[in-house]
C-alpha positions in Angstrom: -69.6 46.6 -9.8 -69.6 42.9 -10.6 -67.6 43.3 -13.7 -65.0 45.2 -12.1 -64.8 42.8 -9.4 -64.3 39.9 -11.9 -61.3 41.8 -13.6 -59.6 42.3 -10.4 -60.1 38.7 -9.5 -58.6 37.8 -12.9 -55.8 40.0 -12.5 -54.9 38.5 -9.1 -55.2 34.8 -10.1 -52.0 34.5 -12.0 -50.1 35.9 -9.1 -51.7 33.6 -6.9 -50.7 30.5 -8.9 -47.3 31.4 -9.0 -47.1 31.8 -5.4 -48.7 28.3 -4.8 -46.3 26.5 -7.3 -43.7 24.3 -5.3 -40.1 25.4 -5.4 -37.7 22.4 -6.2 -35.0 22.3 -3.8 -31.3 22.3 -5.2 -29.6 19.0 -5.0 -27.0 19.1 -2.3 -24.9 16.0 -3.5 -22.7 18.0 -6.1 -21.7 20.8 -3.7 -21.0 18.3 -0.8 -18.9 16.2 -3.1 -17.0 19.2 -4.3 -16.5 20.2 -0.7 -15.1 16.8 0.1 -12.7 16.9 -2.8 -11.3 20.3 -1.6 -11.1 19.2 1.7 -9.1 16.1 0.8 -6.8 18.5 -1.5 -6.3 20.6 1.4 -5.4 17.4 3.6 -2.9 16.4 1.0 -1.3 19.6 1.1 -0.9 19.5 4.8 0.4 15.7 4.8 3.1 16.9 2.1 4.1 19.9 4.3 4.5 17.7 7.1 6.7 15.2 5.4 9.0 18.2 4.5 9.1 19.7 7.7 9.7 16.1 9.3 12.7 15.6 6.9 14.2 18.9 7.7 13.9 18.4 11.4 15.5 15.0 11.2 18.2 16.3 9.0 19.1 19.2 11.3 19.2 16.6 14.4 21.2 14.1 12.5 23.4 16.9 11.4 23.8 17.9 15.3 24.6 14.2 16.2 27.3 13.8 13.6 28.9 17.1 14.7 28.8 16.2 18.3 31.9 15.2 20.0 32.2 11.7 21.5 31.1 11.2 25.0 28.1 13.0 26.8 27.7 15.3 23.9 27.3 12.5 21.4 25.1 10.6 23.7 22.9 13.8 24.2 22.7 14.5 20.6 21.6 10.6 19.8 18.9 11.0 22.5 17.8 14.2 20.7 17.9 12.8 17.5 15.5 9.8 18.7 13.2 12.5 20.2 12.9 14.4 17.3 12.3 11.4 15.3 9.5 10.0 17.5 7.7 13.4 17.4 8.0 13.9 13.8 6.7 10.2 13.1 3.6 11.1 15.2 3.1 14.3 13.3 3.4 12.9 9.9 1.1 9.8 11.1 -1.6 12.3 12.1 -1.4 14.2 8.7 -1.4 11.0 7.0 -4.5 9.6 8.8 -6.3 13.0 8.1 -5.8 12.8 4.4 -6.6 9.1 4.1 -10.0 9.7 5.9 -10.7 12.8 3.5 -9.6 10.8 0.5 -12.2 8.0 1.7 -14.8 10.1 2.8 -15.0 12.1 -0.5 -14.9 8.9 -2.5 -12.1 8.2 -5.1 -14.6 8.5 -8.0 -15.2 12.3 -7.0 -11.6 13.2 -8.2 -10.1 14.2 -11.7 -7.9 11.5 -12.5 -5.5 13.9 -14.3 -5.6 16.7 -11.9 -5.3 14.8 -9.0 -3.1 12.1 -10.2 -0.5 12.8 -7.5 -2.9 13.0 -5.0 -4.6 9.6 -5.8 -1.3 7.8 -6.4 0.0 8.7 -2.9 -3.3 8.4 -1.3 -4.2 4.9 -2.6 -0.9 3.8 -1.8 -0.9 5.1 1.8 -4.7 3.8 2.2 -3.7 0.4 1.1 -0.7 0.3 3.5 -2.6 1.3 6.4 -5.3 -1.2 5.5 -2.9 -4.2 4.7 -1.9 -4.1 8.6 -5.2 -5.5 9.6 -7.2 -6.5 6.4 -5.0 -7.8 3.5 -8.0 -8.7 1.3 -9.0 -5.0 1.8 -5.6 -3.8 0.9 -5.8 -5.7 -2.4 -9.0 -4.2 -3.4 -7.6 -0.9 -3.0 -4.5 -2.0 -5.1 -6.9 -3.3 -7.7 -8.8 0.2 -7.6 -5.0 1.8 -8.2 -4.5 -0.3 -11.2 -8.0 0.5 -12.6 -7.8 4.3 -11.8 -3.9 4.6 -12.6 -2.6 2.1 -14.9 0.4 4.2 -16.0 1.3 5.7 -13.0 5.0 5.6 -11.5 4.0 3.1 -8.9 1.7 0.9 -11.1 4.4 -1.5 -11.9 5.3 -1.8 -8.2 1.8 -2.4 -7.2 1.1 -4.9 -10.2 4.3 -7.1 -9.5 4.6 -6.7 -5.6 2.1 -4.7 -3.4 -0.9 -6.4 -5.1 0.5 -10.2 -5.3 1.7 -10.0 -1.6 -1.7 -8.6 -0.4 -3.4 -11.6 -2.1 -1.1 -14.1 -0.6 -1.5 -12.5 2.8 -5.2 -12.7 2.5 -5.2 -16.6 2.9 -7.3 -17.1 -0.3 -4.8 -19.2 -2.0 -6.9 -20.1 -4.9 -8.0 -16.5 -5.6 -4.4 -15.3 -5.3 -3.1 -17.9 -7.7 -5.6 -17.1 -10.1 -5.0 -13.4 -10.1 -1.3 -13.6 -10.0 -1.3 -16.0 -13.0 -3.4 -13.2 -14.8 -0.9 -10.5 -13.7 2.1 -12.5 -14.9 0.7 -12.3 -18.3 0.2 -8.7 -18.6 2.7 -5.9 -18.5 6.6 -6.2 -19.0 7.7 -9.7 -19.3 10.7 -8.9 -17.3 8.3 -9.2 -14.2 6.7 -12.2 -15.1 9.4 -14.5 -13.4 8.9 -13.0 -10.0 5.1 -13.4 -10.1 5.6 -17.1 -11.3 7.9 -17.8 -8.5 5.1 -16.7 -6.3 2.9 -19.1 -7.9 5.5 -21.7 -6.8 5.3 -20.2 -3.3 1.7 -20.9 -3.0 2.1 -24.5 -4.2 4.7 -25.0 -1.4 2.5 -23.3 1.1 -0.4 -25.5 0.3 1.8 -28.8 0.4 2.5 -29.3 -3.2 6.2 -29.4 -2.9 6.6 -31.2 -6.4 4.4 -28.8 -7.9 6.4 -25.8 -6.5 9.7 -27.3 -7.5 8.2 -27.7 -11.2 7.2 -24.1 -11.3 10.5 -23.1 -10.0 12.5 -24.8 -12.4 10.4 -23.4 -15.2 11.0 -19.9 -13.9 14.7 -20.6 -13.7 14.6 -21.8 -17.3 12.9 -18.7 -18.7 15.5 -16.3 -17.3 18.3 -15.5 -19.8 22.0 -16.2 -18.5 23.1 -12.6 -19.4 21.0 -9.7 -17.9 21.3 -6.0 -17.5 22.1 -4.7 -14.0 18.8 -3.4 -13.2 16.9 -6.3 -14.6 14.3 -7.3 -12.0 14.8 -11.0 -13.1 18.4 -10.8 -11.6 16.9 -10.9 -8.0 14.7 -13.7 -8.9 17.6 -15.6 -9.9 19.0 -15.1 -6.6 16.1 -16.1 -4.5 14.9 -19.2 -6.6 18.1 -21.0 -6.6 17.6 -21.5 -2.6 14.1 -22.2 -3.2 15.0 -25.3 -5.4 17.6 -26.4 -3.0 15.9 -26.2 0.3 12.0 -26.1 0.0 10.8 -29.5 0.9 14.0 -30.8 2.0 15.1 -31.7 5.5 16.2 -28.4 7.2 19.9 -28.5 8.0 20.9 -28.9 11.7 21.4 -25.5 13.7 23.2 -26.1 17.0 23.8 -22.6 18.3 25.3 -22.1 21.7 23.7 -18.7 22.1 20.0 -18.5 22.5 17.7 -15.6 23.9 14.8 -16.6 26.0 15.2 -20.3 26.4 17.3 -23.2 26.7 19.9 -23.6 24.1 19.2 -26.9 22.0 20.0 -28.1 18.4 17.3 -27.5 15.7 16.7 -31.2 15.4 15.2 -31.3 18.9 12.3 -29.2 17.9 11.0 -31.6 15.3 7.1 -31.3 15.1 6.9 -27.6 16.3 6.7 -24.4 14.3 10.2 -22.6 14.1 10.9 -19.1 13.1 14.3 -18.4 12.3 15.4 -14.6 12.2 18.5 -14.1 10.2 20.1 -10.9 10.7 23.2 -8.9 10.2 24.9 -5.6 10.8 27.0 -3.5 8.5 
């Protein structure tokens, strides 16, 4: 009986050991990351769909306005177009906010750069634009991430030569902005270098170094060829830099407008010592 009992125990022991072994739980992180990516992809599709629907709705409303007869019908069509525009703006903004939230929650590193290039390009640009309204430094960080992830994207030249430099300047850290913009001026297509170098002159002017700013402006102007192709980005720099050289650091010309809004009309010279914002606009 003893021998039989021992054999029975020996047969049962391996099974008991298997039952007592701890089971390793599956790591939920990869599944959560995958779910986050799919949620962002879905939100991106909804955002694009909202934009398409918005464009169609606006187009239809504009067509109705153009075809309306003058008078009450025209006024009603104009009011309807404005109503449609406001409603569509709200829809697109809601879809945009949902998309950016899903993108940031999933984490940019979770996406396949090749497979999700369109999503990342539009997502990062939209995210940075929203961020820039209250946090230019944060927007600059997103633009830097854009260049790191998508250096050859369609929007990359604009990020490198416009969006990122402007965000850096808006952040208020002019020393850091000058350093980074100087680096950007040495990268990429040389056609964009003058616009970035002109920004370096602007930073000097903002800091009160008018002589240094004028020196940079003169060097930029000298670097631009006399004859340029029609779409050469240096053409706009040439248009802007001439008035900078002529006006920055100089006494403001007298403006003596007789039509004022919200105050008593007076010449500009009477406002010396105060900050004056002049809004120049036109209709065409």
